[in-house]
C-alpha distance (Angstrom), angle and dihedral (degrees) to the residues before:
residue distance angle dihedral
M1 . . .
K2 3.78 . .
D3 3.79 96.4 .
K4 3.75 112.0 31.7
S5 3.79 91.9 -170.0
E6 3.79 89.9 64.9
H7 3.82 90.9 64.5
K8 3.80 98.8 39.6
P9 3.87 105.9 128.2
E10 3.76 113.9 -105.1
K11 3.71 119.7 -158.0
I12 3.80 112.9 -125.6
G13 3.76 108.5 -178.1
Q14 3.81 103.4 -59.0
H15 3.81 91.5 -18.3
F16 3.77 138.2 76.8
E17 3.79 133.0 -147.5
T18 3.76 124.3 -156.9
T19 3.77 96.8 -178.6
P20 3.82 120.7 82.5
V21 3.82 112.2 -81.6
V22 3.77 92.6 -120.4
F23 3.81 115.9 119.7
D24 3.78 134.5 172.0
D25 3.78 119.3 -127.8
D26 3.82 94.2 -93.4
I27 3.81 91.4 55.4
R28 3.82 92.7 48.0
F29 3.76 89.0 49.3
E30 3.82 91.7 50.0
K31 3.78 91.5 49.7
T32 3.84 89.9 52.2
L33 3.81 91.8 53.8
R34 3.82 98.1 37.1
P35 3.84 116.4 123.5
V36 3.81 116.2 -126.6
R37 3.83 100.0 -165.8
F38 3.79 134.8 44.7
E39 3.81 91.6 -114.0
E40 3.82 89.7 60.2
F41 3.82 93.7 47.1
V42 3.82 110.9 94.0
G43 3.81 120.8 -151.1
Q44 3.83 133.5 2.5
N45 3.81 86.7 86.5
K46 3.86 97.9 167.4
I47 3.79 90.5 51.3
K48 3.82 92.2 47.4
E49 3.79 92.9 50.7
K50 3.79 93.3 50.5
L51 3.82 92.8 46.4
K52 3.82 90.9 50.2
I53 3.86 88.8 56.2
Y54 3.80 94.1 45.6
I55 3.79 92.0 48.7
E56 3.77 95.5 47.3
A57 3.82 92.1 47.2
A58 3.81 91.9 49.9
K59 3.85 90.1 49.2
R60 3.78 92.4 50.1
R61 3.83 91.1 50.4
G62 3.77 91.7 45.9
E63 3.77 90.0 -125.3
P64 3.80 133.4 128.3
L65 3.82 113.9 -99.3
D66 3.81 114.8 -98.1
H67 3.77 114.5 -96.3
V68 3.82 112.1 -82.1
L69 3.80 130.4 -146.7
L70 3.85 115.3 -163.9
M71 3.79 114.5 -165.0
G72 3.78 133.7 -174.2
P73 3.79 146.9 87.9
P74 3.83 120.8 -49.7
G75 3.80 120.2 -77.2
L76 3.79 100.4 25.3
G77 3.82 96.8 113.6
K78 3.81 107.7 -90.6
T79 3.80 93.8 136.1
T80 3.78 90.8 43.5
L81 3.78 91.4 51.6
A82 3.82 91.2 49.5
N83 3.81 90.4 55.3
I84 3.80 92.0 45.0
I85 3.82 90.5 52.1
A86 3.79 90.4 54.4
N87 3.82 90.8 47.0
E88 3.81 92.2 49.3
L89 3.78 90.2 48.5
G90 3.78 90.8 48.3
V91 3.76 94.1 -127.7
G92 3.80 138.1 117.7
I93 3.79 123.8 -97.2
I94 3.79 129.7 -145.9
S95 3.81 112.8 -157.1
A96 3.76 125.9 -159.7
A97 3.79 136.6 162.9
A98 3.78 111.2 -125.2
P99 3.84 94.7 -122.9
S100 3.82 89.9 59.8
I101 3.81 90.0 60.6
E102 3.81 96.3 74.2
R103 3.81 102.2 158.8
P104 3.84 137.9 23.7
G105 3.78 87.1 -108.0
D106 3.80 90.8 62.1
L107 3.76 89.9 53.5
A108 3.80 93.0 46.2
G109 3.77 89.2 53.2
I110 3.78 91.2 56.4
L111 3.81 97.0 42.3
T112 3.81 95.6 47.7
Q113 3.84 92.4 56.0
M114 3.80 96.0 49.4
E115 3.77 121.6 108.6
E116 3.81 122.1 -128.3
K117 3.86 115.0 -70.7
E118 3.79 93.3 4.3
V119 3.81 121.3 143.7
L120 3.82 125.8 -113.1
F121 3.77 108.9 -160.4
I122 3.80 116.2 -163.0
D123 3.83 114.7 -172.3
E124 3.81 119.8 -156.2
I125 3.77 87.3 16.6
H126 3.80 90.8 173.1
R127 3.79 86.6 71.8
L128 3.82 94.5 63.1
D129 3.78 114.1 124.5
A130 3.83 111.3 -106.3
T131 3.81 92.5 -118.1
V132 3.83 91.4 51.8
E133 3.82 90.2 47.4
E134 3.78 91.1 53.1
Y135 3.72 90.9 46.4
L136 3.78 88.5 57.1
Y137 3.80 93.1 58.8
G138 3.81 96.2 79.7
A139 3.74 92.0 41.5
M140 3.78 92.5 53.3
E141 3.83 96.0 43.9
D142 3.78 105.3 35.9
F143 3.83 104.7 7.0
K144 3.81 89.4 -117.6
L145 3.79 131.8 126.4
S146 3.81 126.3 -155.1
V147 3.80 109.4 -137.2
V148 3.80 120.7 -167.3
I149 3.81 114.2 -141.2
D150 3.83 119.3 -156.0
R151 3.79 125.5 -15.9
G152 3.78 138.7 -98.2
P153 3.85 124.4 17.7
G154 3.79 92.0 -17.7
A155 3.79 95.5 54.1
K156 3.80 114.9 127.7
S157 3.77 132.6 -168.3
L158 3.80 117.3 -131.0
E159 3.79 122.3 -166.5
L160 3.80 112.8 -137.7
S161 3.78 123.3 -167.5
I162 3.84 118.1 -138.3
K163 3.78 131.1 -166.3
P164 3.83 115.3 -89.1
F165 3.82 110.9 -93.8
T166 3.77 141.4 166.9
L167 3.81 120.8 -115.8
I168 3.79 116.5 -151.8
G169 3.76 114.3 -169.8
A170 3.83 124.6 -169.5
T171 3.79 121.5 -161.6
T172 3.73 139.7 170.1
R173 3.80 90.5 -168.1
A174 3.80 107.9 50.6
G175 3.79 90.3 162.0
L176 3.84 89.6 69.0
L177 3.81 91.7 60.6
S178 3.81 116.9 96.7
T179 3.78 119.5 -117.0
P180 3.85 93.4 -119.8
F181 3.78 89.0 54.4
I182 3.83 95.6 47.4
S183 3.82 90.5 47.2
R184 3.84 90.1 62.3
F185 3.80 92.9 63.5
G186 3.77 113.1 89.3
I187 3.80 94.5 -165.7
L188 3.80 122.0 46.7
E189 3.82 120.6 178.6
R190 3.77 130.7 172.9
L191 3.82 118.1 -153.5
D192 3.82 117.4 -140.5
Y193 3.80 130.7 -151.5
Y194 3.82 113.4 -87.4
G195 3.78 127.2 -111.7
D196 3.78 121.5 -121.5
A197 3.78 93.4 -104.4
D198 3.84 92.6 57.6
L199 3.76 91.0 45.1
Q200 3.80 91.1 52.3
S201 3.84 89.7 52.5
I202 3.82 89.5 49.6
L203 3.81 90.8 48.9
R204 3.78 92.6 47.6
R205 3.83 90.7 51.8
S206 3.81 91.0 47.6
S207 3.81 93.0 48.2
E208 3.81 89.9 53.3
I209 3.77 92.2 49.9
L210 3.83 89.3 49.1
K211 3.80 91.0 44.6
V212 3.78 93.1 -129.2
S213 3.79 125.6 143.6
I214 3.82 115.4 -126.9
E215 3.80 132.5 176.0
D216 3.81 119.9 -124.8
A217 3.82 89.8 -121.4
A218 3.82 90.0 52.9
L219 3.82 90.6 49.5
K220 3.76 90.7 52.7
E221 3.80 93.2 49.1
I222 3.81 93.4 50.9
A223 3.79 91.2 47.2
K224 3.80 91.2 50.1
R225 3.76 91.5 54.9
S226 3.78 98.0 43.0
R227 3.84 98.0 91.6
G228 3.83 91.3 -123.2
T229 3.81 88.8 -68.5
P230 3.84 125.3 124.8
R231 3.80 92.8 -156.9
I232 3.81 90.9 56.5
A233 3.79 90.8 43.7
N234 3.74 92.4 54.8
R235 3.81 91.6 44.6
L236 3.83 91.3 52.7
L237 3.83 89.6 47.2
R238 3.79 89.7 53.9
R239 3.83 93.1 49.3
T240 3.84 93.4 46.3
R241 3.81 88.4 49.7
D242 3.80 87.2 59.3
F243 3.81 91.6 53.0
A244 3.86 90.4 45.9
Q245 3.78 91.5 51.4
I246 3.79 92.8 51.3
G247 3.81 102.4 37.0
G248 3.82 108.6 7.5
K249 3.81 106.5 55.7
G250 3.84 89.1 -107.2
N251 3.82 94.6 -64.1
I252 3.79 118.4 117.3
T253 3.79 105.2 -136.4
L254 3.77 130.6 173.5
E255 3.83 88.8 -103.0
V256 3.84 90.9 53.0
V257 3.80 91.2 49.4
S258 3.81 92.8 48.5
T259 3.77 91.5 49.6
A260 3.80 94.2 45.2
L261 3.81 96.1 47.7
E262 3.79 90.6 47.0
K263 3.79 89.3 54.6
L264 3.80 89.1 46.3
S265 3.85 90.6 51.9
V266 3.81 92.3 -123.2
N267 3.80 109.6 145.1
D268 3.80 130.6 -154.9
A269 3.77 92.2 -83.9
G270 3.76 92.3 51.2
L271 3.84 93.4 -107.1
D272 3.79 116.1 146.7
E273 3.80 132.6 -162.5
I274 3.80 94.9 -78.0
D275 3.81 91.3 50.2
M276 3.77 90.7 51.7
K277 3.83 91.4 46.4
I278 3.81 89.6 53.8
L279 3.86 93.1 49.0
D280 3.81 93.1 41.8
T281 3.83 91.4 51.4
I282 3.79 93.0 48.6
V283 3.84 91.9 49.2
R284 3.77 102.0 35.4
V285 3.81 103.6 32.4
Y286 3.81 100.8 29.2
K287 3.84 98.8 29.7
G288 3.78 92.3 -122.0
G289 3.80 97.1 -36.3
P290 2.89 161.9 -150.8
V291 3.81 98.7 -141.0
G292 3.77 130.9 162.8
V293 3.76 120.1 -117.7
N294 3.77 93.8 -121.7
A295 3.80 92.4 54.6
L296 3.76 90.5 46.0
A297 3.76 92.1 49.6
A298 3.78 92.7 51.0
I299 3.81 92.1 53.4
I300 3.78 98.6 46.8
G301 3.79 95.5 37.7
E302 3.85 99.1 -119.5
S303 3.80 129.6 118.0
P304 3.85 117.9 -99.8
E305 3.84 87.3 -122.9
T306 3.78 92.1 57.4
I307 3.76 92.7 48.2
E308 3.83 92.1 48.6
E309 3.80 96.9 42.8
V310 3.83 104.0 34.3
Y311 3.83 110.7 23.7
E312 3.80 108.8 21.9
P313 3.86 98.6 61.3
Y314 3.80 94.6 56.0
L315 3.82 93.4 42.9
L316 3.82 90.3 49.3
Q317 3.83 93.3 44.7
N318 3.83 91.6 53.2
G319 3.83 97.9 43.1
F320 3.80 97.3 -111.0
I321 3.88 90.2 123.8
R322 3.80 136.2 7.7
R323 3.76 134.7 -155.5
T324 3.80 121.0 -111.0
L325 3.78 133.1 -165.8
R326 3.79 92.0 -114.0
């Protein structure tokens, strides 16, 4: 990390942040609407019920919760669940994006300042450097760190005990995690896309928090075009609120939603301009495929990672594309 002060944990209520407190409007909006307890979190019911049991059992034993790996496409609530877990445990949480933990020393600095049973949440955990990942093994298994003293022939390794903690990792690319790393997580959960009914409930809650009036038909239309993703649903709600404020007397009607989403180039299936570029390139340039992700990325002007993490899962899930062996 170039500037250590940027990643110094800052206490926010019962929680801590290690990443810089600089958010774009969408992230601020998300944080405003983010549930803080399981009863406020809509959807993923099977996962919620299991987590409630694991948390209550850990509390009764007086132990830290087993390490948790949350998997699934972006925007489904992995970060929200991590914060809810910490709230339900009644402990603090330190949050860090994996790319900000560049060296084992960065990780050691975080772990040595944690209180007993606290949560360390690492987003994009598949992007951890291999040396940092291996350094985590001992911390996860035995709550011990190996610290190297001095350099060269006189270098010595010192074992340092740390307070028991819970690691929660979030990933959109579980396949990039090594088997030894995955095996150290006691709880593995994969989040699924949401149904329209759950998205409508989320949108209703969000509209109440934002104090905006929205018709049931408008709610249903936004939910239908939200790709099964709460983050997208809330973003579309925010944008349609803008259109309603300017041309709809502040009320979000079906007409306002239809106009707004047409302007935003979001079609009835929830596909946006990038989705359509991907499909058009596969059909028009590659005659239906197959096509490699790197070639596709070069043509449409997006990174391969963005295509694989953001666009491909939904297109695959809904049968717009399929994987081949080539």
